[in-house]
N, C-alpha and C positions, 0 to 999 in steps of 0.2 A: 504494500500500500504506500502510495506517495506521501511524503511528509506534508503537513499543513504549515507552510512557511509564511511568516509575516515580516514585511520589510520594516526595519527599525530605523535606519538612517544611513546617510552617506557623508563622507568628509570632503566631497569634491564639488561643493556648490549645489548639491541636490540633483546632479545630472549623471553621475557615473560611479566609478569605483575609486577607492575601496568602499565597500558597503557592508552593512550588517543585516542579517535576517535572524529571526528567532523561530525555532520549532515550537508551535503552540502546544504540543502535547508533551514533548520531552523536556522543554525549556532549554535545549541546547542552542548555542549561538553559532551561526554559520558566517564566516568572513570570506569575502572575495576581494581581491585587489592585485596590484602588481607584485610578482614574485621577487624574492630576494635571490638574485641570480649570480652575483659575483662569486666565483669559487672561493676566494679568500674569506669573504663574509660567511658563506655557507659553512666553511670549515670550522668556524668558531662556534657554531650552534651545537648544543648538547641534546642528545636523545632524539635527533632527527632520524626517523626510521625510513626504510626503503618505501617509496611510494608517497611519502609526505612532501609537502611543498611549504616553504616558509613564505608568508605574506607580509609585506610592509604596510603597517597601519599607522596613521597619524594618531598621536596620543589624544588629540581632541575628539576623534571619533569615538574612542572608548569612553572618554569622560562624559561626552554628551549623550550617547545612545546605548551603551552597554548596560544590561541589567546589573543593579548594584549588589543585590544580596539574594542569591538563589535559595538560601536556607532561612529566609525571613519567616517569622511566625505570623500567620494571618491574624489580623485583628478583626474578630467577628463582633458585630454590633447587633443589639436587639432592635425590634421594630420601632420602639419609641425613639431610640437614638437616630435611627434611619429617618423617621418622620421629621425629627428636628433639623435635619440637613436642609429640608425644604423651607424652613423658617429662617435659617441662618445664612444661606448663600447671599452674596452681595450683587452678583451681576447675571450669571447664567447657570441654568440647570439643563443638561442635555442627556437624552436617553436613546440607547440603541436597543430595540426589541427584535429578537431573532427567532423565537420559538413558534412552533406550529400551534400550540395550545398552552393555556395557563389553567391549572386545576383550580386555582382560587376563583377565577372568573366563573367556572362551571358550577360552583357551589352557590352562586348568587341567584336571587329571585329575578333580577334583570336579565340574566342569561336565559333562564327558563322562559321568560316572556318573549325574549327576542327569538328563541328557537320556535316558539309557537306562532308568532305574528310576523316576524321579519323586520320589525321596527320597534322603536322605544321612544317614549317621552321621558327624557332624562331629568333627574332631580339636580338642579343647579345650585342647591342650597345645602348640600351635604357637607360634612367637615372638610373633605379634601378640596371640594370646589371653593369653599370659603377661604381656605389657606392659600391656594394657588392664585385665586383672584386678588387677594390682598398683595401678593408679590407682583403680579403682572401690572396691576394698577400703579405700581411705583416705577414702572418702566423696565423691570427685570424681565429676562427672557427665559421662557420654559419651552423647550423644543424636543421633538422626538423624530426618529426615523424608525419606521416599522417595516420589517422584511415580510413579504407576502408571497406565499406559494402560488403556483398556477396549475389548477384553479385554487382559490383561497380555501383554507380549511374553515369549518364552522366557527372556530374560535377567532380566526382572523376576520371573518365577516362581522362577528360581534364587535370586535375592536374598531372596524371601519365605521360602524354605526356609532359606537361610543365616542369616536373622534369628534362628533358634533358637539358633545358635552364639553370635551377638553378645549375645543376651539372657542366655545362660547365664554370660557373663563380666561381666555387669553393665551392659550398654548398655540404653538405653531407646529403642525404635524406634517411630515412627508412620508411617502412610501416608496419602497424599492422592491422589485421582484427578486426572488431568491437567486435565480440564474444570473442576474446582473450583479447581485451582491458577491456571488462567488467569482464572477469574472473580474471584479474590481478588488478581490482579495480581502474582503471584509471578514473579520473574525466572527465565529458563531458563538457569540457571548451576549449576555444581557448586562448592561451596566449603565449607571448614571455618572456623568462628569459634572462636578460643581466648581464653577469659577476657574476651570482649566488647571486646577491644582489638586483636586481630590477626586478619586474614583470610588464609587460604591458598586462592587460587583455582586450581582444577584446569582446565587448558586442554586440549581434545581436538581432534584433526584430524577431517576428514569420515569417516574410517574408524573412528572411536570409539576411537582409540589415545590414551592420555595423552601429550601433547607436553611439557608442563612444569608446574611449580607456581609460581605468582606470589605472593610475600609482600607483603601490603598493610597499612600502618599509617596511611594517610591517614585522618584522623578522619571526614570526610564519607562516605568509602567504607565504613568500618567501621560507621557509623550506618546507611547504606543496607542493608547486609547484615543488620544486627541487626534492623531493621524487618521485613525479609523473614523472619527467624527467628521473630520474635514472631507474625507473622500465620500462618506455616506451622504452628507448634507449637499455636496456638490451634485451628485448623480441622482438623488432621490427626487420624486415628483410631488409637488404640492398636493395635499389631501383632496381638495375639491376636484382637481383634474384627474387624479387617480381613481377616485370614487366613480366618476362619470364613465371611465373606461371599463370598470367592473360592471356597472349597470348595463352597459351596451352588450356585454357578453351574456347576461341573464336571459 
């Protein structure tokens, strides 16, 4: 099976090599760049085995983009602390949603009603709506990109309708088809980025239940997620346009 590689960064003005990639599963780092070729230089290297190649890497590349601590202990926060992040952020809260279903949605009365009727009159006064509205009315941005299968799953159709509620309270939502997300190398993860400095990764079990929320401030990991955000936001389609394309297929 091919590795799932994520481009981390380059030290050559963003256009070439040397560059770093990270294996999203093993967390190994892959480096490519100009080889160390002078025989006198190569002769000074210790433990260079047959078939191995030494690569010249600017120190700045590793300082700026290499993962800092592969043995770091995850800081898992409870749902109350996670909710408080939406009250404390100063400028932006951005979400990538990649799953085909969310078990927590399916346990709600609104999900049952949507499955029966195909539409909903959403409550815009519930605690979440009040909290987000208070932030967006101050000019803060709350944004999401949702990855959608072709055809959309029932859970994704539910969220497409639910987006009407989110947008009414000031969120900006875009959608991207899964095939395109894979083409652009987006990670298959769910996370929030707050103020481009803090990542809250949502971890799910095989039954699509939220297991925990991991708080990440490691600079290299924040940069990786921010690169994914920029790519997703650039390629994703505004919700209104995307929803019309889905309705035309029905």
